[in-house]
PyMOL Python script that loads the backbone (N, CA, C, O; Angstrom):
from pymol import cmd

cmd.read_pdbstr("""\
ATOM      1  N   MET A   1     -49.078  24.830 -34.385  1.00  0.00           N
ATOM      2  CA  MET A   1     -48.420  25.695 -33.574  1.00  0.00           C
ATOM      3  C   MET A   1     -48.070  27.013 -34.344  1.00  0.00           C
ATOM      4  O   MET A   1     -47.537  26.956 -35.452  1.00  0.00           O
ATOM      5  N   THR A   2     -48.366  28.153 -33.762  1.00  0.00           N
ATOM      6  CA  THR A   2     -48.243  29.373 -34.539  1.00  0.00           C
ATOM      7  C   THR A   2     -47.061  30.209 -33.800  1.00  0.00           C
ATOM      8  O   THR A   2     -46.720  29.863 -32.669  1.00  0.00           O
ATOM      9  N   GLY A   3     -46.525  31.159 -34.357  1.00  0.00           N
ATOM     10  CA  GLY A   3     -45.563  32.086 -33.753  1.00  0.00           C
ATOM     11  C   GLY A   3     -44.186  31.732 -34.203  1.00  0.00           C
ATOM     12  O   GLY A   3     -43.972  30.951 -35.130  1.00  0.00           O
ATOM     13  N   ILE A   4     -43.185  32.383 -33.457  1.00  0.00           N
ATOM     14  CA  ILE A   4     -41.756  32.152 -33.700  1.00  0.00           C
ATOM     15  C   ILE A   4     -41.319  30.884 -33.026  1.00  0.00           C
ATOM     16  O   ILE A   4     -41.723  30.606 -31.897  1.00  0.00           O
ATOM     17  N   PRO A   5     -40.486  30.097 -33.710  1.00  0.00           N
ATOM     18  CA  PRO A   5     -40.033  28.889 -33.006  1.00  0.00           C
ATOM     19  C   PRO A   5     -39.014  29.282 -31.960  1.00  0.00           C
ATOM     20  O   PRO A   5     -38.359  30.322 -32.025  1.00  0.00           O
ATOM     21  N   HIS A   6     -38.919  28.389 -30.994  1.00  0.00           N
ATOM     22  CA  HIS A   6     -38.176  28.683 -29.747  1.00  0.00           C
ATOM     23  C   HIS A   6     -36.754  28.983 -30.101  1.00  0.00           C
ATOM     24  O   HIS A   6     -36.179  29.900 -29.515  1.00  0.00           O
ATOM     25  N   PHE A   7     -36.138  28.268 -31.028  1.00  0.00           N
ATOM     26  CA  PHE A   7     -34.756  28.498 -31.387  1.00  0.00           C
ATOM     27  C   PHE A   7     -34.426  29.805 -31.882  1.00  0.00           C
ATOM     28  O   PHE A   7     -33.279  30.230 -31.741  1.00  0.00           O
ATOM     29  N   GLY A   8     -35.413  30.558 -32.508  1.00  0.00           N
ATOM     30  CA  GLY A   8     -35.264  31.865 -33.187  1.00  0.00           C
ATOM     31  C   GLY A   8     -34.916  32.944 -32.025  1.00  0.00           C
ATOM     32  O   GLY A   8     -34.239  33.931 -32.312  1.00  0.00           O
ATOM     33  N   ILE A   9     -35.385  32.738 -30.729  1.00  0.00           N
ATOM     34  CA  ILE A   9     -35.134  33.612 -29.759  1.00  0.00           C
ATOM     35  C   ILE A   9     -33.714  33.465 -29.245  1.00  0.00           C
ATOM     36  O   ILE A   9     -33.049  34.424 -28.853  1.00  0.00           O
ATOM     37  N   ALA A  10     -33.282  32.191 -29.269  1.00  0.00           N
ATOM     38  CA  ALA A  10     -31.988  31.875 -28.854  1.00  0.00           C
ATOM     39  C   ALA A  10     -30.916  32.621 -29.794  1.00  0.00           C
ATOM     40  O   ALA A  10     -29.919  33.191 -29.350  1.00  0.00           O
ATOM     41  N   GLU A  11     -31.236  32.545 -31.060  1.00  0.00           N
ATOM     42  CA  GLU A  11     -30.363  33.076 -32.057  1.00  0.00           C
ATOM     43  C   GLU A  11     -30.041  34.570 -31.862  1.00  0.00           C
ATOM     44  O   GLU A  11     -28.946  35.069 -32.121  1.00  0.00           O
ATOM     45  N   VAL A  12     -31.106  35.231 -31.379  1.00  0.00           N
ATOM     46  CA  VAL A  12     -31.024  36.631 -31.203  1.00  0.00           C
ATOM     47  C   VAL A  12     -30.431  37.079 -29.842  1.00  0.00           C
ATOM     48  O   VAL A  12     -29.849  38.152 -29.681  1.00  0.00           O
ATOM     49  N   LEU A  13     -30.622  36.213 -28.946  1.00  0.00           N
ATOM     50  CA  LEU A  13     -30.001  36.728 -27.583  1.00  0.00           C
ATOM     51  C   LEU A  13     -28.387  36.888 -27.504  1.00  0.00           C
ATOM     52  O   LEU A  13     -27.877  37.802 -26.856  1.00  0.00           O
ATOM     53  N   SER A  14     -27.694  36.013 -28.151  1.00  0.00           N
ATOM     54  CA  SER A  14     -26.188  35.890 -28.196  1.00  0.00           C
ATOM     55  C   SER A  14     -25.787  37.299 -28.734  1.00  0.00           C
ATOM     56  O   SER A  14     -25.099  37.988 -27.981  1.00  0.00           O
ATOM     57  N   PRO A  15     -26.109  37.765 -29.850  1.00  0.00           N
ATOM     58  CA  PRO A  15     -25.559  39.102 -30.331  1.00  0.00           C
ATOM     59  C   PRO A  15     -25.947  40.180 -29.446  1.00  0.00           C
ATOM     60  O   PRO A  15     -25.206  41.161 -29.374  1.00  0.00           O
ATOM     61  N   LEU A  16     -27.189  40.119 -28.648  1.00  0.00           N
ATOM     62  CA  LEU A  16     -27.490  41.245 -27.758  1.00  0.00           C
ATOM     63  C   LEU A  16     -26.715  41.297 -26.519  1.00  0.00           C
ATOM     64  O   LEU A  16     -26.448  42.371 -25.980  1.00  0.00           O
ATOM     65  N   ARG A  17     -26.310  40.056 -26.009  1.00  0.00           N
ATOM     66  CA  ARG A  17     -25.434  39.841 -24.850  1.00  0.00           C
ATOM     67  C   ARG A  17     -24.122  40.455 -25.275  1.00  0.00           C
ATOM     68  O   ARG A  17     -23.532  41.178 -24.472  1.00  0.00           O
ATOM     69  N   ASP A  18     -23.618  40.226 -26.469  1.00  0.00           N
ATOM     70  CA  ASP A  18     -22.408  40.735 -26.896  1.00  0.00           C
ATOM     71  C   ASP A  18     -22.425  42.176 -26.854  1.00  0.00           C
ATOM     72  O   ASP A  18     -21.526  42.782 -26.270  1.00  0.00           O
ATOM     73  N   ILE A  19     -23.458  42.826 -27.478  1.00  0.00           N
ATOM     74  CA  ILE A  19     -23.561  44.205 -27.398  1.00  0.00           C
ATOM     75  C   ILE A  19     -23.630  44.888 -26.029  1.00  0.00           C
ATOM     76  O   ILE A  19     -23.165  46.002 -25.792  1.00  0.00           O
ATOM     77  N   ASP A  20     -24.290  44.061 -25.116  1.00  0.00           N
ATOM     78  CA  ASP A  20     -24.248  44.503 -23.695  1.00  0.00           C
ATOM     79  C   ASP A  20     -23.062  44.552 -22.966  1.00  0.00           C
ATOM     80  O   ASP A  20     -22.858  45.415 -22.112  1.00  0.00           O
ATOM     81  N   LYS A  21     -22.107  43.494 -23.315  1.00  0.00           N
ATOM     82  CA  LYS A  21     -20.888  43.383 -22.773  1.00  0.00           C
ATOM     83  C   LYS A  21     -20.029  44.476 -23.341  1.00  0.00           C
ATOM     84  O   LYS A  21     -19.233  45.018 -22.575  1.00  0.00           O
ATOM     85  N   TRP A  22     -20.096  44.867 -24.608  1.00  0.00           N
ATOM     86  CA  TRP A  22     -19.351  45.894 -25.298  1.00  0.00           C
ATOM     87  C   TRP A  22     -19.688  47.276 -24.627  1.00  0.00           C
ATOM     88  O   TRP A  22     -18.805  48.101 -24.393  1.00  0.00           O
ATOM     89  N   VAL A  23     -20.997  47.481 -24.333  1.00  0.00           N
ATOM     90  CA  VAL A  23     -21.380  48.658 -23.815  1.00  0.00           C
ATOM     91  C   VAL A  23     -20.835  48.979 -22.488  1.00  0.00           C
ATOM     92  O   VAL A  23     -20.291  50.053 -22.232  1.00  0.00           O
ATOM     93  N   ARG A  24     -21.004  47.976 -21.614  1.00  0.00           N
ATOM     94  CA  ARG A  24     -20.411  48.070 -20.274  1.00  0.00           C
ATOM     95  C   ARG A  24     -18.824  48.298 -20.250  1.00  0.00           C
ATOM     96  O   ARG A  24     -18.280  49.029 -19.421  1.00  0.00           O
ATOM     97  N   ARG A  25     -18.083  47.532 -21.335  1.00  0.00           N
ATOM     98  CA  ARG A  25     -16.734  47.634 -21.280  1.00  0.00           C
ATOM     99  C   ARG A  25     -16.402  49.086 -21.715  1.00  0.00           C
ATOM    100  O   ARG A  25     -15.526  49.706 -21.112  1.00  0.00           O
ATOM    101  N   LYS A  26     -17.057  49.622 -22.709  1.00  0.00           N
ATOM    102  CA  LYS A  26     -16.994  51.029 -23.174  1.00  0.00           C
ATOM    103  C   LYS A  26     -17.164  52.034 -21.906  1.00  0.00           C
ATOM    104  O   LYS A  26     -16.374  52.951 -21.684  1.00  0.00           O
ATOM    105  N   LEU A  27     -18.116  51.786 -21.234  1.00  0.00           N
ATOM    106  CA  LEU A  27     -18.375  52.680 -19.991  1.00  0.00           C
ATOM    107  C   LEU A  27     -17.287  52.504 -18.946  1.00  0.00           C
ATOM    108  O   LEU A  27     -16.959  53.495 -18.294  1.00  0.00           O
ATOM    109  N   ARG A  28     -16.704  51.346 -18.730  1.00  0.00           N
ATOM    110  CA  ARG A  28     -15.724  51.212 -17.813  1.00  0.00           C
ATOM    111  C   ARG A  28     -14.341  51.835 -18.366  1.00  0.00           C
ATOM    112  O   ARG A  28     -13.458  52.182 -17.582  1.00  0.00           O
ATOM    113  N   CYS A  29     -14.220  51.944 -19.645  1.00  0.00           N
ATOM    114  CA  CYS A  29     -13.120  52.612 -20.296  1.00  0.00           C
ATOM    115  C   CYS A  29     -13.287  54.226 -19.974  1.00  0.00           C
ATOM    116  O   CYS A  29     -12.363  54.875 -19.482  1.00  0.00           O
ATOM    117  N   TYR A  30     -14.452  54.744 -20.277  1.00  0.00           N
ATOM    118  CA  TYR A  30     -14.690  56.054 -20.080  1.00  0.00           C
ATOM    119  C   TYR A  30     -14.467  56.538 -18.649  1.00  0.00           C
ATOM    120  O   TYR A  30     -13.889  57.581 -18.340  1.00  0.00           O
ATOM    121  N   ILE A  31     -15.051  55.559 -17.741  1.00  0.00           N
ATOM    122  CA  ILE A  31     -14.875  55.901 -16.224  1.00  0.00           C
ATOM    123  C   ILE A  31     -13.447  55.877 -15.893  1.00  0.00           C
ATOM    124  O   ILE A  31     -13.034  56.794 -15.183  1.00  0.00           O
ATOM    125  N   TRP A  32     -12.606  54.956 -16.301  1.00  0.00           N
ATOM    126  CA  TRP A  32     -11.250  54.847 -16.050  1.00  0.00           C
ATOM    127  C   TRP A  32     -10.557  56.040 -16.592  1.00  0.00           C
ATOM    128  O   TRP A  32      -9.713  56.608 -15.899  1.00  0.00           O
ATOM    129  N   LYS A  33     -10.836  56.436 -17.713  1.00  0.00           N
ATOM    130  CA  LYS A  33     -10.220  57.829 -18.179  1.00  0.00           C
ATOM    131  C   LYS A  33     -10.699  59.010 -17.332  1.00  0.00           C
ATOM    132  O   LYS A  33      -9.888  59.905 -17.095  1.00  0.00           O
ATOM    133  N   GLN A  34     -11.800  59.080 -16.911  1.00  0.00           N
ATOM    134  CA  GLN A  34     -12.257  60.181 -15.999  1.00  0.00           C
ATOM    135  C   GLN A  34     -11.469  60.193 -14.655  1.00  0.00           C
ATOM    136  O   GLN A  34     -11.100  61.233 -14.108  1.00  0.00           O
ATOM    137  N   TRP A  35     -11.242  58.910 -14.164  1.00  0.00           N
ATOM    138  CA  TRP A  35     -10.490  58.829 -12.874  1.00  0.00           C
ATOM    139  C   TRP A  35      -9.079  59.334 -13.053  1.00  0.00           C
ATOM    140  O   TRP A  35      -8.484  59.910 -12.142  1.00  0.00           O
ATOM    141  N   GLY A  36      -8.592  59.126 -14.150  1.00  0.00           N
ATOM    142  CA  GLY A  36      -7.253  59.853 -14.390  1.00  0.00           C
ATOM    143  C   GLY A  36      -6.117  59.396 -13.328  1.00  0.00           C
ATOM    144  O   GLY A  36      -5.929  58.190 -13.171  1.00  0.00           O
ATOM    145  N   SER A  37      -5.509  60.155 -12.744  1.00  0.00           N
ATOM    146  CA  SER A  37      -4.363  59.780 -11.681  1.00  0.00           C
ATOM    147  C   SER A  37      -5.006  59.225 -10.529  1.00  0.00           C
ATOM    148  O   SER A  37      -4.354  58.484  -9.794  1.00  0.00           O
ATOM    149  N   ALA A  38      -6.298  59.510 -10.259  1.00  0.00           N
ATOM    150  CA  ALA A  38      -6.865  58.895  -9.008  1.00  0.00           C
ATOM    151  C   ALA A  38      -7.404  57.615  -9.175  1.00  0.00           C
ATOM    152  O   ALA A  38      -8.210  57.134  -8.379  1.00  0.00           O
ATOM    153  N   GLY A  39      -6.944  56.973 -10.295  1.00  0.00           N
ATOM    154  CA  GLY A  39      -7.485  55.556 -10.640  1.00  0.00           C
ATOM    155  C   GLY A  39      -7.381  54.526  -9.492  1.00  0.00           C
ATOM    156  O   GLY A  39      -8.304  53.820  -9.087  1.00  0.00           O
ATOM    157  N   TYR A  40      -6.008  54.556  -8.995  1.00  0.00           N
ATOM    158  CA  TYR A  40      -5.495  53.609  -7.851  1.00  0.00           C
ATOM    159  C   TYR A  40      -6.603  53.842  -6.545  1.00  0.00           C
ATOM    160  O   TYR A  40      -7.193  52.937  -5.955  1.00  0.00           O
ATOM    161  N   ARG A  41      -6.686  54.959  -6.335  1.00  0.00           N
ATOM    162  CA  ARG A  41      -7.678  55.298  -4.975  1.00  0.00           C
ATOM    163  C   ARG A  41      -9.058  54.881  -5.364  1.00  0.00           C
ATOM    164  O   ARG A  41      -9.747  54.290  -4.531  1.00  0.00           O
ATOM    165  N   GLU A  42      -9.520  55.135  -6.553  1.00  0.00           N
ATOM    166  CA  GLU A  42     -10.901  54.680  -6.876  1.00  0.00           C
ATOM    167  C   GLU A  42     -10.992  53.223  -6.816  1.00  0.00           C
ATOM    168  O   GLU A  42     -11.941  52.721  -6.214  1.00  0.00           O
ATOM    169  N   LEU A  43     -10.105  52.485  -7.378  1.00  0.00           N
ATOM    170  CA  LEU A  43     -10.093  51.036  -7.284  1.00  0.00           C
ATOM    171  C   LEU A  43     -10.144  50.476  -5.947  1.00  0.00           C
ATOM    172  O   LEU A  43     -10.879  49.530  -5.666  1.00  0.00           O
ATOM    173  N   ARG A  44      -9.295  51.106  -5.037  1.00  0.00           N
ATOM    174  CA  ARG A  44      -9.084  50.584  -3.641  1.00  0.00           C
ATOM    175  C   ARG A  44     -10.449  50.936  -2.948  1.00  0.00           C
ATOM    176  O   ARG A  44     -11.005  50.102  -2.234  1.00  0.00           O
ATOM    177  N   LYS A  45     -10.955  52.123  -3.158  1.00  0.00           N
ATOM    178  CA  LYS A  45     -12.180  52.433  -2.502  1.00  0.00           C
ATOM    179  C   LYS A  45     -13.488  51.519  -2.819  1.00  0.00           C
ATOM    180  O   LYS A  45     -14.515  51.469  -2.142  1.00  0.00           O
ATOM    181  N   ARG A  46     -13.206  50.825  -3.986  1.00  0.00           N
ATOM    182  CA  ARG A  46     -14.345  49.904  -4.582  1.00  0.00           C
ATOM    183  C   ARG A  46     -13.937  48.472  -4.190  1.00  0.00           C
ATOM    184  O   ARG A  46     -14.499  47.500  -4.694  1.00  0.00           O
ATOM    185  N   GLY A  47     -13.056  48.370  -3.380  1.00  0.00           N
ATOM    186  CA  GLY A  47     -12.747  46.674  -2.873  1.00  0.00           C
ATOM    187  C   GLY A  47     -11.725  46.041  -3.779  1.00  0.00           C
ATOM    188  O   GLY A  47     -11.627  44.826  -3.605  1.00  0.00           O
ATOM    189  N   VAL A  48     -10.920  46.566  -4.725  1.00  0.00           N
ATOM    190  CA  VAL A  48      -9.946  45.911  -5.481  1.00  0.00           C
ATOM    191  C   VAL A  48      -8.683  45.862  -4.512  1.00  0.00           C
ATOM    192  O   VAL A  48      -8.355  46.806  -3.793  1.00  0.00           O
ATOM    193  N   THR A  49      -8.045  44.700  -4.579  1.00  0.00           N
ATOM    194  CA  THR A  49      -6.779  44.442  -3.720  1.00  0.00           C
ATOM    195  C   THR A  49      -5.778  45.411  -4.081  1.00  0.00           C
ATOM    196  O   THR A  49      -5.836  45.957  -5.183  1.00  0.00           O
ATOM    197  N   VAL A  50      -4.717  45.719  -3.121  1.00  0.00           N
ATOM    198  CA  VAL A  50      -3.750  46.611  -3.364  1.00  0.00           C
ATOM    199  C   VAL A  50      -2.852  46.319  -4.448  1.00  0.00           C
ATOM    200  O   VAL A  50      -2.375  47.229  -5.125  1.00  0.00           O
ATOM    201  N   ARG A  51      -2.574  45.016  -4.669  1.00  0.00           N
ATOM    202  CA  ARG A  51      -1.917  44.468  -5.844  1.00  0.00           C
ATOM    203  C   ARG A  51      -2.445  44.717  -7.125  1.00  0.00           C
ATOM    204  O   ARG A  51      -1.808  45.167  -8.078  1.00  0.00           O
ATOM    205  N   GLU A  52      -3.671  44.395  -7.108  1.00  0.00           N
ATOM    206  CA  GLU A  52      -4.490  44.523  -8.459  1.00  0.00           C
ATOM    207  C   GLU A  52      -4.599  45.925  -8.877  1.00  0.00           C
ATOM    208  O   GLU A  52      -4.471  46.262 -10.054  1.00  0.00           O
ATOM    209  N   ALA A  53      -4.863  46.837  -7.810  1.00  0.00           N
ATOM    210  CA  ALA A  53      -5.177  48.288  -7.981  1.00  0.00           C
ATOM    211  C   ALA A  53      -3.823  48.877  -8.481  1.00  0.00           C
ATOM    212  O   ALA A  53      -3.823  49.671  -9.421  1.00  0.00           O
ATOM    213  N   TRP A  54      -2.716  48.514  -7.887  1.00  0.00           N
ATOM    214  CA  TRP A  54      -1.446  48.972  -8.240  1.00  0.00           C
ATOM    215  C   TRP A  54      -1.049  48.567  -9.610  1.00  0.00           C
ATOM    216  O   TRP A  54      -0.659  49.423 -10.405  1.00  0.00           O
ATOM    217  N   ASN A  55      -1.129  47.219  -9.960  1.00  0.00           N
ATOM    218  CA  ASN A  55      -0.812  46.773 -11.347  1.00  0.00           C
ATOM    219  C   ASN A  55      -1.578  47.436 -12.491  1.00  0.00           C
ATOM    220  O   ASN A  55      -1.066  47.792 -13.552  1.00  0.00           O
ATOM    221  N   THR A  56      -2.884  47.563 -12.148  1.00  0.00           N
ATOM    222  CA  THR A  56      -3.770  48.261 -13.136  1.00  0.00           C
ATOM    223  C   THR A  56      -3.546  49.797 -13.321  1.00  0.00           C
ATOM    224  O   THR A  56      -3.649  50.370 -14.406  1.00  0.00           O
ATOM    225  N   SER A  57      -3.250  50.353 -12.223  1.00  0.00           N
ATOM    226  CA  SER A  57      -3.031  51.932 -12.303  1.00  0.00           C
ATOM    227  C   SER A  57      -1.766  52.229 -12.930  1.00  0.00           C
ATOM    228  O   SER A  57      -1.592  53.264 -13.574  1.00  0.00           O
ATOM    229  N   LYS A  58      -0.825  51.300 -12.752  1.00  0.00           N
ATOM    230  CA  LYS A  58       0.592  51.533 -13.365  1.00  0.00           C
ATOM    231  C   LYS A  58       0.878  50.928 -14.613  1.00  0.00           C
ATOM    232  O   LYS A  58       1.999  50.987 -15.118  1.00  0.00           O
ATOM    233  N   SER A  59      -0.154  50.307 -15.172  1.00  0.00           N
ATOM    234  CA  SER A  59       0.037  49.579 -16.532  1.00  0.00           C
ATOM    235  C   SER A  59       0.223  50.591 -17.610  1.00  0.00           C
ATOM    236  O   SER A  59      -0.294  51.708 -17.593  1.00  0.00           O
ATOM    237  N   ALA A  60       1.023  50.110 -18.581  1.00  0.00           N
ATOM    238  CA  ALA A  60       1.213  50.975 -19.759  1.00  0.00           C
ATOM    239  C   ALA A  60       0.144  50.812 -20.803  1.00  0.00           C
ATOM    240  O   ALA A  60       0.184  51.545 -21.791  1.00  0.00           O
ATOM    241  N   HIS A  61      -0.762  49.959 -20.677  1.00  0.00           N
ATOM    242  CA  HIS A  61      -1.871  49.529 -21.626  1.00  0.00           C
ATOM    243  C   HIS A  61      -2.779  50.881 -21.464  1.00  0.00           C
ATOM    244  O   HIS A  61      -2.748  51.719 -20.563  1.00  0.00           O
ATOM    245  N   GLY A  62      -3.576  50.816 -22.607  1.00  0.00           N
ATOM    246  CA  GLY A  62      -4.585  51.943 -22.670  1.00  0.00           C
ATOM    247  C   GLY A  62      -5.878  51.698 -21.985  1.00  0.00           C
ATOM    248  O   GLY A  62      -6.108  50.588 -21.505  1.00  0.00           O
ATOM    249  N   PRO A  63      -6.772  52.711 -21.907  1.00  0.00           N
ATOM    250  CA  PRO A  63      -8.001  52.475 -21.187  1.00  0.00           C
ATOM    251  C   PRO A  63      -8.877  51.342 -21.672  1.00  0.00           C
ATOM    252  O   PRO A  63      -9.526  50.636 -20.899  1.00  0.00           O
ATOM    253  N   TRP A  64      -8.866  51.194 -23.033  1.00  0.00           N
ATOM    254  CA  TRP A  64      -9.784  50.072 -23.645  1.00  0.00           C
ATOM    255  C   TRP A  64      -9.256  48.706 -23.218  1.00  0.00           C
ATOM    256  O   TRP A  64     -10.027  47.787 -22.939  1.00  0.00           O
ATOM    257  N   ARG A  65      -8.024  48.597 -23.174  1.00  0.00           N
ATOM    258  CA  ARG A  65      -7.406  47.176 -22.871  1.00  0.00           C
ATOM    259  C   ARG A  65      -7.669  47.148 -21.271  1.00  0.00           C
ATOM    260  O   ARG A  65      -8.105  46.078 -20.846  1.00  0.00           O
ATOM    261  N   LEU A  66      -7.482  48.078 -20.429  1.00  0.00           N
ATOM    262  CA  LEU A  66      -7.662  48.001 -19.028  1.00  0.00           C
ATOM    263  C   LEU A  66      -9.147  47.804 -18.729  1.00  0.00           C
ATOM    264  O   LEU A  66      -9.413  47.286 -17.644  1.00  0.00           O
ATOM    265  N   SER A  67     -10.129  48.138 -19.520  1.00  0.00           N
ATOM    266  CA  SER A  67     -11.418  48.118 -19.223  1.00  0.00           C
ATOM    267  C   SER A  67     -11.857  46.633 -19.149  1.00  0.00           C
ATOM    268  O   SER A  67     -12.982  46.420 -18.697  1.00  0.00           O
ATOM    269  N   LYS A  68     -11.079  45.559 -19.552  1.00  0.00           N
ATOM    270  CA  LYS A  68     -11.375  44.267 -19.495  1.00  0.00           C
ATOM    271  C   LYS A  68     -10.609  43.576 -18.226  1.00  0.00           C
ATOM    272  O   LYS A  68     -10.712  42.377 -17.966  1.00  0.00           O
ATOM    273  N   THR A  69      -9.960  44.349 -17.601  1.00  0.00           N
ATOM    274  CA  THR A  69      -9.070  43.641 -16.414  1.00  0.00           C
ATOM    275  C   THR A  69     -10.031  43.325 -15.283  1.00  0.00           C
ATOM    276  O   THR A  69     -11.102  43.904 -15.104  1.00  0.00           O
ATOM    277  N   PRO A  70      -9.516  42.305 -14.506  1.00  0.00           N
ATOM    278  CA  PRO A  70     -10.376  41.924 -13.323  1.00  0.00           C
ATOM    279  C   PRO A  70     -10.679  42.999 -12.360  1.00  0.00           C
ATOM    280  O   PRO A  70     -11.752  43.070 -11.760  1.00  0.00           O
ATOM    281  N   ALA A  71      -9.558  43.960 -12.207  1.00  0.00           N
ATOM    282  CA  ALA A  71      -9.779  45.129 -11.286  1.00  0.00           C
ATOM    283  C   ALA A  71     -10.912  45.947 -11.614  1.00  0.00           C
ATOM    284  O   ALA A  71     -11.693  46.312 -10.735  1.00  0.00           O
ATOM    285  N   LEU A  72     -11.060  46.272 -12.869  1.00  0.00           N
ATOM    286  CA  LEU A  72     -12.170  47.242 -13.317  1.00  0.00           C
ATOM    287  C   LEU A  72     -13.495  46.465 -13.419  1.00  0.00           C
ATOM    288  O   LEU A  72     -14.564  47.075 -13.423  1.00  0.00           O
ATOM    289  N   THR A  73     -13.436  45.174 -13.499  1.00  0.00           N
ATOM    290  CA  THR A  73     -14.693  44.388 -13.431  1.00  0.00           C
ATOM    291  C   THR A  73     -15.130  44.332 -11.995  1.00  0.00           C
ATOM    292  O   THR A  73     -16.335  44.454 -11.774  1.00  0.00           O
ATOM    293  N   ILE A  74     -14.251  44.154 -10.933  1.00  0.00           N
ATOM    294  CA  ILE A  74     -14.616  44.176  -9.591  1.00  0.00           C
ATOM    295  C   ILE A  74     -15.169  45.600  -9.089  1.00  0.00           C
ATOM    296  O   ILE A  74     -16.173  45.734  -8.390  1.00  0.00           O
ATOM    297  N   ALA A  75     -14.416  46.556  -9.521  1.00  0.00           N
ATOM    298  CA  ALA A  75     -14.827  47.955  -9.119  1.00  0.00           C
ATOM    299  C   ALA A  75     -16.040  48.481  -9.777  1.00  0.00           C
ATOM    300  O   ALA A  75     -16.776  49.278  -9.196  1.00  0.00           O
ATOM    301  N   LEU A  76     -16.277  48.039 -11.027  1.00  0.00           N
ATOM    302  CA  LEU A  76     -17.568  48.506 -11.703  1.00  0.00           C
ATOM    303  C   LEU A  76     -18.221  47.335 -12.195  1.00  0.00           C
ATOM    304  O   LEU A  76     -18.144  47.129 -13.406  1.00  0.00           O
ATOM    305  N   PRO A  77     -18.890  46.480 -11.432  1.00  0.00           N
ATOM    306  CA  PRO A  77     -19.570  45.208 -11.651  1.00  0.00           C
ATOM    307  C   PRO A  77     -20.942  45.630 -12.468  1.00  0.00           C
ATOM    308  O   PRO A  77     -21.209  46.813 -12.676  1.00  0.00           O
ATOM    309  N   LEU A  78     -21.696  44.660 -12.863  1.00  0.00           N
ATOM    310  CA  LEU A  78     -22.882  44.753 -13.625  1.00  0.00           C
ATOM    311  C   LEU A  78     -23.911  45.513 -12.796  1.00  0.00           C
ATOM    312  O   LEU A  78     -24.636  46.360 -13.317  1.00  0.00           O
ATOM    313  N   ALA A  79     -23.970  45.193 -11.455  1.00  0.00           N
ATOM    314  CA  ALA A  79     -24.796  45.953 -10.489  1.00  0.00           C
ATOM    315  C   ALA A  79     -24.726  47.511 -10.527  1.00  0.00           C
ATOM    316  O   ALA A  79     -25.675  48.296 -10.518  1.00  0.00           O
ATOM    317  N   PHE A  80     -23.399  47.784 -10.572  1.00  0.00           N
ATOM    318  CA  PHE A  80     -23.097  49.294 -10.759  1.00  0.00           C
ATOM    319  C   PHE A  80     -23.665  49.962 -11.763  1.00  0.00           C
ATOM    320  O   PHE A  80     -24.068  51.095 -11.501  1.00  0.00           O
ATOM    321  N   PHE A  81     -23.816  49.507 -12.963  1.00  0.00           N
ATOM    322  CA  PHE A  81     -24.372  49.994 -14.178  1.00  0.00           C
ATOM    323  C   PHE A  81     -25.975  49.852 -14.067  1.00  0.00           C
ATOM    324  O   PHE A  81     -26.678  50.721 -14.583  1.00  0.00           O
ATOM    325  N   LYS A  82     -26.534  48.793 -13.416  1.00  0.00           N
ATOM    326  CA  LYS A  82     -27.929  48.680 -13.142  1.00  0.00           C
ATOM    327  C   LYS A  82     -28.409  49.896 -12.271  1.00  0.00           C
ATOM    328  O   LYS A  82     -29.479  50.484 -12.427  1.00  0.00           O
ATOM    329  N   ASN A  83     -27.504  50.166 -11.381  1.00  0.00           N
ATOM    330  CA  ASN A  83     -27.981  51.187 -10.341  1.00  0.00           C
ATOM    331  C   ASN A  83     -27.863  52.623 -11.064  1.00  0.00           C
ATOM    332  O   ASN A  83     -28.461  53.610 -10.633  1.00  0.00           O
ATOM    333  N   LEU A  84     -27.129  52.645 -12.076  1.00  0.00           N
ATOM    334  CA  LEU A  84     -27.029  53.960 -12.848  1.00  0.00           C
ATOM    335  C   LEU A  84     -28.318  54.085 -13.864  1.00  0.00           C
ATOM    336  O   LEU A  84     -28.659  55.148 -14.384  1.00  0.00           O
ATOM    337  N   GLY A  85     -28.953  52.867 -14.051  1.00  0.00           N
ATOM    338  CA  GLY A  85     -30.080  52.842 -14.887  1.00  0.00           C
ATOM    339  C   GLY A  85     -29.771  52.492 -16.338  1.00  0.00           C
ATOM    340  O   GLY A  85     -30.568  52.827 -17.214  1.00  0.00           O
ATOM    341  N   VAL A  86     -28.654  51.834 -16.632  1.00  0.00           N
ATOM    342  CA  VAL A  86     -28.239  51.406 -17.883  1.00  0.00           C
ATOM    343  C   VAL A  86     -29.038  50.365 -18.310  1.00  0.00           C
ATOM    344  O   VAL A  86     -28.970  49.381 -17.574  1.00  0.00           O
ATOM    345  N   PRO A  87     -29.813  50.256 -19.314  1.00  0.00           N
ATOM    346  CA  PRO A  87     -30.708  49.237 -19.587  1.00  0.00           C
ATOM    347  C   PRO A  87     -29.916  47.963 -20.229  1.00  0.00           C
ATOM    348  O   PRO A  87     -28.866  48.119 -20.853  1.00  0.00           O
ATOM    349  N   SER A  88     -30.473  46.785 -20.034  1.00  0.00           N
ATOM    350  CA  SER A  88     -29.830  45.624 -20.486  1.00  0.00           C
ATOM    351  C   SER A  88     -30.645  45.194 -21.825  1.00  0.00           C
ATOM    352  O   SER A  88     -31.876  45.211 -21.863  1.00  0.00           O
ATOM    353  N   LEU A  89     -29.914  44.847 -22.804  1.00  0.00           N
ATOM    354  CA  LEU A  89     -30.617  44.372 -24.022  1.00  0.00           C
ATOM    355  C   LEU A  89     -30.999  42.939 -23.964  1.00  0.00           C
ATOM    356  O   LEU A  89     -31.887  42.534 -24.714  1.00  0.00           O
ATOM    357  N   ALA A  90     -30.436  42.185 -23.183  1.00  0.00           N
ATOM    358  CA  ALA A  90     -30.678  40.806 -23.162  1.00  0.00           C
ATOM    359  C   ALA A  90     -30.968  40.314 -21.699  1.00  0.00           C
ATOM    360  O   ALA A  90     -30.146  40.610 -20.831  1.00  0.00           O
ATOM    361  N   ALA A  91     -32.037  39.613 -21.382  1.00  0.00           N
ATOM    362  CA  ALA A  91     -32.180  39.140 -19.995  1.00  0.00           C
ATOM    363  C   ALA A  91     -31.059  38.211 -19.605  1.00  0.00           C
ATOM    364  O   ALA A  91     -30.497  37.510 -20.447  1.00  0.00           O
ATOM    365  N   ARG A  92     -30.749  38.206 -18.397  1.00  0.00           N
ATOM    366  CA  ARG A  92     -29.818  37.218 -17.891  1.00  0.00           C
ATOM    367  C   ARG A  92     -30.267  36.081 -17.285  1.00  0.00           C
ATOM    368  O   ARG A  92     -29.465  35.251 -16.859  1.00  0.00           O
TER     369      ARG A  92
END
""", "prot")
cmd.dss("prot")
cmd.show_as("cartoon", "prot")
cmd.util.cbc("prot")
cmd.orient("prot")
C-alpha cells in the first residue's frame, strides 16, 4: 500500500477546523464593530430573540468576547460566510 496513511489526514483536519472557527469568529467580531449602535436592530433583523439581542447589545464585554455569543452565531451562521465566498480550510 502506498501513499499517506489514513490517520495522517485526520491529524491535519483538526488544526484546519480550529483556524476556520477562528477566522469566522474574527469576522463576526469585525461585523459587530461595524454595526456599532445599530447592533440590536441588526441582530433582530437576522432572527435573534428580543432578549438575546438586548443582552448582547447592552453587554459591557468587548467585540471579541461577544463574537462567540449565541446571538452572533445565530445572526451570522456558517451559511452567511459561505454566501460571502469565504473559503473553508477543512471539509465538514
